[in-house]
PDB file with one MODEL, atoms N, CA, C and O in Angstrom:
MODEL        1
ATOM      1  N   MET A   1     -14.434 -32.397  16.455  1.00  0.00           N
ATOM      2  CA  MET A   1     -14.522 -31.684  15.215  1.00  0.00           C
ATOM      3  C   MET A   1     -13.138 -32.165  14.473  1.00  0.00           C
ATOM      4  O   MET A   1     -12.384 -32.903  15.107  1.00  0.00           O
ATOM      5  N   ASN A   2     -12.829 -31.801  13.278  1.00  0.00           N
ATOM      6  CA  ASN A   2     -11.781 -32.039  12.758  1.00  0.00           C
ATOM      7  C   ASN A   2     -11.381 -30.148  12.325  1.00  0.00           C
ATOM      8  O   ASN A   2     -12.389 -29.449  12.218  1.00  0.00           O
ATOM      9  N   TYR A   3     -10.494 -29.684  12.183  1.00  0.00           N
ATOM     10  CA  TYR A   3      -9.993 -28.424  11.954  1.00  0.00           C
ATOM     11  C   TYR A   3      -8.896 -28.543  10.987  1.00  0.00           C
ATOM     12  O   TYR A   3      -8.024 -29.369  11.257  1.00  0.00           O
ATOM     13  N   VAL A   4      -8.786 -27.837   9.870  1.00  0.00           N
ATOM     14  CA  VAL A   4      -7.837 -27.763   9.144  1.00  0.00           C
ATOM     15  C   VAL A   4      -6.895 -26.449   9.503  1.00  0.00           C
ATOM     16  O   VAL A   4      -7.429 -25.428   9.936  1.00  0.00           O
ATOM     17  N   ILE A   5      -5.669 -26.517   9.330  1.00  0.00           N
ATOM     18  CA  ILE A   5      -4.836 -25.468   9.753  1.00  0.00           C
ATOM     19  C   ILE A   5      -4.001 -25.122   8.743  1.00  0.00           C
ATOM     20  O   ILE A   5      -3.521 -26.163   8.294  1.00  0.00           O
ATOM     21  N   THR A   6      -3.579 -24.142   8.147  1.00  0.00           N
ATOM     22  CA  THR A   6      -2.336 -23.739   7.233  1.00  0.00           C
ATOM     23  C   THR A   6      -1.428 -22.696   7.870  1.00  0.00           C
ATOM     24  O   THR A   6      -1.694 -21.643   8.449  1.00  0.00           O
ATOM     25  N   GLY A   7      -0.138 -23.375   7.557  1.00  0.00           N
ATOM     26  CA  GLY A   7       0.963 -22.533   8.136  1.00  0.00           C
ATOM     27  C   GLY A   7       1.365 -22.731   9.248  1.00  0.00           C
ATOM     28  O   GLY A   7       2.098 -21.954   9.860  1.00  0.00           O
ATOM     29  N   ASP A   8       0.779 -24.210   9.832  1.00  0.00           N
ATOM     30  CA  ASP A   8       0.954 -24.735  11.261  1.00  0.00           C
ATOM     31  C   ASP A   8       2.163 -25.024  12.157  1.00  0.00           C
ATOM     32  O   ASP A   8       2.185 -25.315  13.352  1.00  0.00           O
ATOM     33  N   ALA A   9       3.384 -24.837  11.081  1.00  0.00           N
ATOM     34  CA  ALA A   9       4.536 -24.920  11.910  1.00  0.00           C
ATOM     35  C   ALA A   9       5.017 -23.597  12.226  1.00  0.00           C
ATOM     36  O   ALA A   9       6.215 -23.544  12.504  1.00  0.00           O
ATOM     37  N   GLY A  10       4.342 -22.475  12.249  1.00  0.00           N
ATOM     38  CA  GLY A  10       5.168 -21.285  12.767  1.00  0.00           C
ATOM     39  C   GLY A  10       4.433 -21.135  14.323  1.00  0.00           C
ATOM     40  O   GLY A  10       3.661 -21.997  14.743  1.00  0.00           O
ATOM     41  N   PHE A  11       4.762 -20.024  15.031  1.00  0.00           N
ATOM     42  CA  PHE A  11       4.330 -19.739  16.198  1.00  0.00           C
ATOM     43  C   PHE A  11       3.077 -20.130  16.599  1.00  0.00           C
ATOM     44  O   PHE A  11       2.733 -21.057  17.333  1.00  0.00           O
ATOM     45  N   ILE A  12       2.291 -19.096  15.875  1.00  0.00           N
ATOM     46  CA  ILE A  12       0.624 -19.090  16.131  1.00  0.00           C
ATOM     47  C   ILE A  12       0.009 -20.493  15.576  1.00  0.00           C
ATOM     48  O   ILE A  12      -0.970 -20.889  16.209  1.00  0.00           O
ATOM     49  N   GLY A  13       0.414 -21.254  14.551  1.00  0.00           N
ATOM     50  CA  GLY A  13      -0.273 -22.250  14.005  1.00  0.00           C
ATOM     51  C   GLY A  13       0.059 -23.433  15.097  1.00  0.00           C
ATOM     52  O   GLY A  13      -0.836 -24.242  15.343  1.00  0.00           O
ATOM     53  N   ALA A  14       1.103 -23.528  15.640  1.00  0.00           N
ATOM     54  CA  ALA A  14       1.348 -24.739  16.412  1.00  0.00           C
ATOM     55  C   ALA A  14       0.545 -24.418  17.577  1.00  0.00           C
ATOM     56  O   ALA A  14      -0.261 -25.296  17.886  1.00  0.00           O
ATOM     57  N   HIS A  15       0.565 -23.438  18.256  1.00  0.00           N
ATOM     58  CA  HIS A  15      -0.386 -22.987  19.529  1.00  0.00           C
ATOM     59  C   HIS A  15      -1.552 -23.369  19.079  1.00  0.00           C
ATOM     60  O   HIS A  15      -2.317 -24.058  19.755  1.00  0.00           O
ATOM     61  N   LEU A  16      -1.781 -23.006  18.020  1.00  0.00           N
ATOM     62  CA  LEU A  16      -3.475 -23.115  17.931  1.00  0.00           C
ATOM     63  C   LEU A  16      -3.988 -24.605  17.546  1.00  0.00           C
ATOM     64  O   LEU A  16      -5.160 -24.981  17.526  1.00  0.00           O
ATOM     65  N   ALA A  17      -2.694 -25.450  17.212  1.00  0.00           N
ATOM     66  CA  ALA A  17      -2.798 -26.992  17.117  1.00  0.00           C
ATOM     67  C   ALA A  17      -2.913 -27.427  18.413  1.00  0.00           C
ATOM     68  O   ALA A  17      -3.787 -28.289  18.509  1.00  0.00           O
ATOM     69  N   GLY A  18      -2.402 -27.180  19.376  1.00  0.00           N
ATOM     70  CA  GLY A  18      -2.050 -27.717  20.676  1.00  0.00           C
ATOM     71  C   GLY A  18      -3.442 -27.210  21.247  1.00  0.00           C
ATOM     72  O   GLY A  18      -4.068 -28.033  21.916  1.00  0.00           O
ATOM     73  N   TYR A  19      -3.981 -26.000  21.069  1.00  0.00           N
ATOM     74  CA  TYR A  19      -5.204 -25.697  21.912  1.00  0.00           C
ATOM     75  C   TYR A  19      -6.376 -26.829  21.506  1.00  0.00           C
ATOM     76  O   TYR A  19      -7.110 -27.335  22.356  1.00  0.00           O
ATOM     77  N   LEU A  20      -6.436 -27.138  20.120  1.00  0.00           N
ATOM     78  CA  LEU A  20      -7.579 -27.897  19.683  1.00  0.00           C
ATOM     79  C   LEU A  20      -7.546 -29.327  20.015  1.00  0.00           C
ATOM     80  O   LEU A  20      -8.573 -29.997  20.126  1.00  0.00           O
ATOM     81  N   ILE A  21      -6.437 -29.760  20.162  1.00  0.00           N
ATOM     82  CA  ILE A  21      -6.039 -30.983  20.277  1.00  0.00           C
ATOM     83  C   ILE A  21      -6.333 -31.471  21.837  1.00  0.00           C
ATOM     84  O   ILE A  21      -6.749 -32.568  22.210  1.00  0.00           O
ATOM     85  N   ASN A  22      -5.982 -30.297  22.635  1.00  0.00           N
ATOM     86  CA  ASN A  22      -5.871 -30.188  24.315  1.00  0.00           C
ATOM     87  C   ASN A  22      -7.679 -30.074  24.661  1.00  0.00           C
ATOM     88  O   ASN A  22      -8.140 -30.073  25.802  1.00  0.00           O
ATOM     89  N   ARG A  23      -8.218 -30.014  23.829  1.00  0.00           N
ATOM     90  CA  ARG A  23      -9.595 -29.511  23.714  1.00  0.00           C
ATOM     91  C   ARG A  23     -10.181 -30.923  23.034  1.00  0.00           C
ATOM     92  O   ARG A  23     -11.305 -30.790  22.551  1.00  0.00           O
ATOM     93  N   SER A  24      -9.681 -32.052  22.939  1.00  0.00           N
ATOM     94  CA  SER A  24     -10.345 -33.238  22.412  1.00  0.00           C
ATOM     95  C   SER A  24     -10.845 -32.997  20.747  1.00  0.00           C
ATOM     96  O   SER A  24     -11.803 -33.574  20.233  1.00  0.00           O
ATOM     97  N   HIS A  25      -9.981 -32.040  20.088  1.00  0.00           N
ATOM     98  CA  HIS A  25     -10.508 -31.748  18.820  1.00  0.00           C
ATOM     99  C   HIS A  25      -9.522 -32.461  17.841  1.00  0.00           C
ATOM    100  O   HIS A  25      -8.544 -32.854  18.477  1.00  0.00           O
ATOM    101  N   SER A  26      -9.449 -32.736  16.633  1.00  0.00           N
ATOM    102  CA  SER A  26      -8.514 -33.223  15.652  1.00  0.00           C
ATOM    103  C   SER A  26      -7.997 -32.104  14.802  1.00  0.00           C
ATOM    104  O   SER A  26      -8.748 -31.215  14.399  1.00  0.00           O
ATOM    105  N   ALA A  27      -6.586 -32.146  14.501  1.00  0.00           N
ATOM    106  CA  ALA A  27      -6.049 -31.228  13.653  1.00  0.00           C
ATOM    107  C   ALA A  27      -5.210 -31.520  12.540  1.00  0.00           C
ATOM    108  O   ALA A  27      -4.032 -31.856  12.662  1.00  0.00           O
ATOM    109  N   THR A  28      -5.980 -31.355  11.145  1.00  0.00           N
ATOM    110  CA  THR A  28      -5.192 -31.421  10.231  1.00  0.00           C
ATOM    111  C   THR A  28      -4.488 -30.173   9.784  1.00  0.00           C
ATOM    112  O   THR A  28      -5.111 -29.187   9.391  1.00  0.00           O
ATOM    113  N   VAL A  29      -3.012 -30.239   9.859  1.00  0.00           N
ATOM    114  CA  VAL A  29      -2.363 -29.290   9.826  1.00  0.00           C
ATOM    115  C   VAL A  29      -1.506 -29.523   8.255  1.00  0.00           C
ATOM    116  O   VAL A  29      -1.046 -30.632   7.985  1.00  0.00           O
ATOM    117  N   VAL A  30      -1.376 -28.424   7.359  1.00  0.00           N
ATOM    118  CA  VAL A  30      -0.606 -28.140   6.251  1.00  0.00           C
ATOM    119  C   VAL A  30       0.117 -26.910   6.025  1.00  0.00           C
ATOM    120  O   VAL A  30      -0.272 -25.761   5.815  1.00  0.00           O
ATOM    121  N   ASP A  31       1.380 -27.482   6.128  1.00  0.00           N
ATOM    122  CA  ASP A  31       2.513 -26.615   5.735  1.00  0.00           C
ATOM    123  C   ASP A  31       3.782 -26.973   5.019  1.00  0.00           C
ATOM    124  O   ASP A  31       4.381 -28.016   5.283  1.00  0.00           O
ATOM    125  N   ASN A  32       4.096 -26.326   4.336  1.00  0.00           N
ATOM    126  CA  ASN A  32       5.217 -26.653   3.142  1.00  0.00           C
ATOM    127  C   ASN A  32       6.500 -26.095   3.899  1.00  0.00           C
ATOM    128  O   ASN A  32       7.419 -25.856   3.116  1.00  0.00           O
ATOM    129  N   LEU A  33       6.707 -25.901   4.871  1.00  0.00           N
ATOM    130  CA  LEU A  33       7.928 -25.614   5.833  1.00  0.00           C
ATOM    131  C   LEU A  33       8.742 -24.839   5.091  1.00  0.00           C
ATOM    132  O   LEU A  33       9.910 -25.205   4.967  1.00  0.00           O
ATOM    133  N   PHE A  34       8.290 -23.602   4.441  1.00  0.00           N
ATOM    134  CA  PHE A  34       9.090 -22.628   3.863  1.00  0.00           C
ATOM    135  C   PHE A  34       9.690 -21.911   4.781  1.00  0.00           C
ATOM    136  O   PHE A  34      10.890 -22.012   5.037  1.00  0.00           O
ATOM    137  N   SER A  35       8.700 -20.938   5.483  1.00  0.00           N
ATOM    138  CA  SER A  35       9.122 -20.270   6.886  1.00  0.00           C
ATOM    139  C   SER A  35       9.228 -20.902   8.296  1.00  0.00           C
ATOM    140  O   SER A  35      10.100 -20.679   9.136  1.00  0.00           O
ATOM    141  N   GLY A  36       8.075 -21.805   8.395  1.00  0.00           N
ATOM    142  CA  GLY A  36       7.985 -22.510   9.709  1.00  0.00           C
ATOM    143  C   GLY A  36       8.992 -23.464   9.943  1.00  0.00           C
ATOM    144  O   GLY A  36       9.922 -23.498   9.137  1.00  0.00           O
ATOM    145  N   LYS A  37       8.981 -24.478  11.176  1.00  0.00           N
ATOM    146  CA  LYS A  37       9.635 -25.458  11.491  1.00  0.00           C
ATOM    147  C   LYS A  37       8.971 -26.514  11.879  1.00  0.00           C
ATOM    148  O   LYS A  37       7.979 -26.492  12.608  1.00  0.00           O
ATOM    149  N   LYS A  38       9.557 -27.599  11.349  1.00  0.00           N
ATOM    150  CA  LYS A  38       8.766 -28.989  11.754  1.00  0.00           C
ATOM    151  C   LYS A  38       8.997 -29.567  13.439  1.00  0.00           C
ATOM    152  O   LYS A  38       8.405 -30.495  13.991  1.00  0.00           O
ATOM    153  N   GLU A  39      10.037 -28.684  13.983  1.00  0.00           N
ATOM    154  CA  GLU A  39      10.525 -28.971  15.400  1.00  0.00           C
ATOM    155  C   GLU A  39       9.218 -28.612  16.076  1.00  0.00           C
ATOM    156  O   GLU A  39       8.711 -29.359  16.912  1.00  0.00           O
ATOM    157  N   ASN A  40       8.457 -26.991  15.555  1.00  0.00           N
ATOM    158  CA  ASN A  40       7.695 -26.590  16.396  1.00  0.00           C
ATOM    159  C   ASN A  40       6.294 -27.799  16.616  1.00  0.00           C
ATOM    160  O   ASN A  40       5.416 -27.507  17.428  1.00  0.00           O
ATOM    161  N   LEU A  41       6.239 -28.655  16.106  1.00  0.00           N
ATOM    162  CA  LEU A  41       5.223 -29.127  16.251  1.00  0.00           C
ATOM    163  C   LEU A  41       5.485 -30.889  16.799  1.00  0.00           C
ATOM    164  O   LEU A  41       4.565 -31.705  16.763  1.00  0.00           O
ATOM    165  N   ARG A  42       6.770 -31.205  17.242  1.00  0.00           N
ATOM    166  CA  ARG A  42       7.232 -32.170  17.466  1.00  0.00           C
ATOM    167  C   ARG A  42       6.473 -32.766  18.560  1.00  0.00           C
ATOM    168  O   ARG A  42       6.363 -33.991  18.512  1.00  0.00           O
ATOM    169  N   TYR A  43       5.734 -31.938  19.878  1.00  0.00           N
ATOM    170  CA  TYR A  43       4.926 -32.396  20.865  1.00  0.00           C
ATOM    171  C   TYR A  43       3.520 -33.023  20.208  1.00  0.00           C
ATOM    172  O   TYR A  43       2.725 -33.504  21.015  1.00  0.00           O
ATOM    173  N   PHE A  44       3.160 -33.045  18.754  1.00  0.00           N
ATOM    174  CA  PHE A  44       2.168 -33.651  18.301  1.00  0.00           C
ATOM    175  C   PHE A  44       2.156 -34.804  17.569  1.00  0.00           C
ATOM    176  O   PHE A  44       1.140 -35.494  17.489  1.00  0.00           O
ATOM    177  N   PHE A  45       3.184 -35.085  17.024  1.00  0.00           N
ATOM    178  CA  PHE A  45       3.224 -36.201  16.095  1.00  0.00           C
ATOM    179  C   PHE A  45       3.027 -37.524  16.614  1.00  0.00           C
ATOM    180  O   PHE A  45       2.772 -38.398  15.786  1.00  0.00           O
ATOM    181  N   ASP A  46       3.112 -37.908  18.087  1.00  0.00           N
ATOM    182  CA  ASP A  46       2.459 -39.134  18.485  1.00  0.00           C
ATOM    183  C   ASP A  46       0.696 -39.312  18.796  1.00  0.00           C
ATOM    184  O   ASP A  46       0.011 -40.311  19.019  1.00  0.00           O
ATOM    185  N   ASN A  47       0.350 -37.803  18.688  1.00  0.00           N
ATOM    186  CA  ASN A  47      -1.419 -37.903  19.053  1.00  0.00           C
ATOM    187  C   ASN A  47      -1.783 -38.287  17.816  1.00  0.00           C
ATOM    188  O   ASN A  47      -1.364 -37.823  16.756  1.00  0.00           O
ATOM    189  N   PRO A  48      -2.747 -39.335  18.008  1.00  0.00           N
ATOM    190  CA  PRO A  48      -3.542 -39.698  16.784  1.00  0.00           C
ATOM    191  C   PRO A  48      -4.476 -38.761  16.424  1.00  0.00           C
ATOM    192  O   PRO A  48      -4.988 -38.909  15.314  1.00  0.00           O
ATOM    193  N   ARG A  49      -4.862 -37.722  17.178  1.00  0.00           N
ATOM    194  CA  ARG A  49      -6.044 -36.316  16.663  1.00  0.00           C
ATOM    195  C   ARG A  49      -4.911 -35.064  15.718  1.00  0.00           C
ATOM    196  O   ARG A  49      -5.297 -33.952  15.361  1.00  0.00           O
ATOM    197  N   PHE A  50      -3.890 -35.472  15.545  1.00  0.00           N
ATOM    198  CA  PHE A  50      -2.797 -34.823  14.623  1.00  0.00           C
ATOM    199  C   PHE A  50      -2.951 -35.405  13.277  1.00  0.00           C
ATOM    200  O   PHE A  50      -3.195 -36.611  13.294  1.00  0.00           O
ATOM    201  N   TYR A  51      -2.874 -34.879  12.169  1.00  0.00           N
ATOM    202  CA  TYR A  51      -2.353 -35.184  10.891  1.00  0.00           C
ATOM    203  C   TYR A  51      -1.485 -33.952  10.069  1.00  0.00           C
ATOM    204  O   TYR A  51      -1.919 -32.849   9.737  1.00  0.00           O
ATOM    205  N   PHE A  52      -0.359 -34.413   9.892  1.00  0.00           N
ATOM    206  CA  PHE A  52       0.460 -33.328   9.150  1.00  0.00           C
ATOM    207  C   PHE A  52       0.505 -33.738   7.816  1.00  0.00           C
ATOM    208  O   PHE A  52       0.737 -34.888   7.443  1.00  0.00           O
ATOM    209  N   VAL A  53       0.260 -32.689   7.045  1.00  0.00           N
ATOM    210  CA  VAL A  53       0.507 -32.707   5.403  1.00  0.00           C
ATOM    211  C   VAL A  53       1.865 -31.622   5.130  1.00  0.00           C
ATOM    212  O   VAL A  53       1.906 -30.434   5.452  1.00  0.00           O
ATOM    213  N   GLN A  54       2.634 -32.194   4.635  1.00  0.00           N
ATOM    214  CA  GLN A  54       3.844 -31.267   4.182  1.00  0.00           C
ATOM    215  C   GLN A  54       3.617 -31.083   2.788  1.00  0.00           C
ATOM    216  O   GLN A  54       4.167 -31.828   1.976  1.00  0.00           O
ATOM    217  N   GLU A  55       2.663 -29.927   2.344  1.00  0.00           N
ATOM    218  CA  GLU A  55       2.608 -29.498   0.908  1.00  0.00           C
ATOM    219  C   GLU A  55       2.400 -28.260   1.125  1.00  0.00           C
ATOM    220  O   GLU A  55       2.508 -27.627   2.175  1.00  0.00           O
ATOM    221  N   SER A  56       1.978 -27.801  -0.298  1.00  0.00           N
ATOM    222  CA  SER A  56       1.859 -26.156  -0.338  1.00  0.00           C
ATOM    223  C   SER A  56       0.198 -26.081  -0.696  1.00  0.00           C
ATOM    224  O   SER A  56      -0.341 -26.722  -1.598  1.00  0.00           O
ATOM    225  N   ILE A  57      -0.571 -25.011   0.359  1.00  0.00           N
ATOM    226  CA  ILE A  57      -1.546 -25.188   0.130  1.00  0.00           C
ATOM    227  C   ILE A  57      -2.131 -24.605  -1.253  1.00  0.00           C
ATOM    228  O   ILE A  57      -3.316 -24.758  -1.551  1.00  0.00           O
ATOM    229  N   THR A  58      -1.343 -24.021  -1.958  1.00  0.00           N
ATOM    230  CA  THR A  58      -1.649 -23.613  -3.180  1.00  0.00           C
ATOM    231  C   THR A  58      -1.627 -24.813  -4.374  1.00  0.00           C
ATOM    232  O   THR A  58      -1.902 -24.470  -5.523  1.00  0.00           O
ATOM    233  N   ASP A  59      -1.343 -26.023  -4.128  1.00  0.00           N
ATOM    234  CA  ASP A  59      -1.719 -27.220  -4.664  1.00  0.00           C
ATOM    235  C   ASP A  59      -2.961 -27.491  -4.856  1.00  0.00           C
ATOM    236  O   ASP A  59      -3.545 -27.996  -3.898  1.00  0.00           O
ATOM    237  N   PRO A  60      -3.822 -27.226  -6.249  1.00  0.00           N
ATOM    238  CA  PRO A  60      -5.468 -27.362  -6.445  1.00  0.00           C
ATOM    239  C   PRO A  60      -5.691 -28.693  -5.965  1.00  0.00           C
ATOM    240  O   PRO A  60      -6.760 -28.973  -5.423  1.00  0.00           O
ATOM    241  N   GLY A  61      -4.742 -29.577  -6.122  1.00  0.00           N
ATOM    242  CA  GLY A  61      -5.400 -31.309  -5.896  1.00  0.00           C
ATOM    243  C   GLY A  61      -5.510 -31.436  -4.637  1.00  0.00           C
ATOM    244  O   GLY A  61      -6.282 -32.295  -4.211  1.00  0.00           O
ATOM    245  N   LEU A  62      -4.716 -30.557  -3.667  1.00  0.00           N
ATOM    246  CA  LEU A  62      -4.254 -31.390  -2.222  1.00  0.00           C
ATOM    247  C   LEU A  62      -5.530 -31.290  -1.448  1.00  0.00           C
ATOM    248  O   LEU A  62      -5.482 -32.005  -0.447  1.00  0.00           O
ATOM    249  N   LEU A  63      -6.714 -30.604  -1.591  1.00  0.00           N
ATOM    250  CA  LEU A  63      -7.499 -30.678  -0.527  1.00  0.00           C
ATOM    251  C   LEU A  63      -8.439 -31.928  -1.012  1.00  0.00           C
ATOM    252  O   LEU A  63      -9.202 -32.357  -0.146  1.00  0.00           O
ATOM    253  N   LYS A  64      -8.474 -32.539  -2.247  1.00  0.00           N
ATOM    254  CA  LYS A  64      -9.283 -33.540  -2.317  1.00  0.00           C
ATOM    255  C   LYS A  64      -8.491 -35.104  -2.188  1.00  0.00           C
ATOM    256  O   LYS A  64      -9.033 -36.171  -1.901  1.00  0.00           O
ATOM    257  N   SER A  65      -7.133 -34.871  -2.479  1.00  0.00           N
ATOM    258  CA  SER A  65      -6.367 -35.957  -2.106  1.00  0.00           C
ATOM    259  C   SER A  65      -5.551 -36.423  -0.811  1.00  0.00           C
ATOM    260  O   SER A  65      -5.194 -37.596  -0.703  1.00  0.00           O
ATOM    261  N   ARG A  66      -5.262 -35.443   0.192  1.00  0.00           N
ATOM    262  CA  ARG A  66      -4.852 -35.492   1.010  1.00  0.00           C
ATOM    263  C   ARG A  66      -4.936 -34.912   2.429  1.00  0.00           C
ATOM    264  O   ARG A  66      -4.076 -34.893   3.310  1.00  0.00           O
ATOM    265  N   ILE A  67      -6.234 -34.428   2.426  1.00  0.00           N
ATOM    266  CA  ILE A  67      -6.832 -33.996   3.769  1.00  0.00           C
ATOM    267  C   ILE A  67      -8.347 -34.560   3.750  1.00  0.00           C
ATOM    268  O   ILE A  67      -9.219 -34.373   2.901  1.00  0.00           O
ATOM    269  N   PRO A  68      -8.387 -35.268   4.881  1.00  0.00           N
ATOM    270  CA  PRO A  68      -9.174 -36.161   5.235  1.00  0.00           C
ATOM    271  C   PRO A  68     -10.827 -35.574   5.439  1.00  0.00           C
ATOM    272  O   PRO A  68     -11.719 -36.348   5.788  1.00  0.00           O
TER     273      PRO A  68
ENDMDL
END
């Protein structure tokens, strides 16, 4: 199953992504990195079940254009 997580570069979001990926799920994460840090996600970038979108979730076209 693919999960969409917003605000993933923060502490809770990064741990949630790890939890899901370790259980063979996919995680599409959306974060504009306003307060989160990309380094919190460094463990996931080489994982094919991880897809990172650096955008604001407030962009109305985002869900249709960038999230699989």
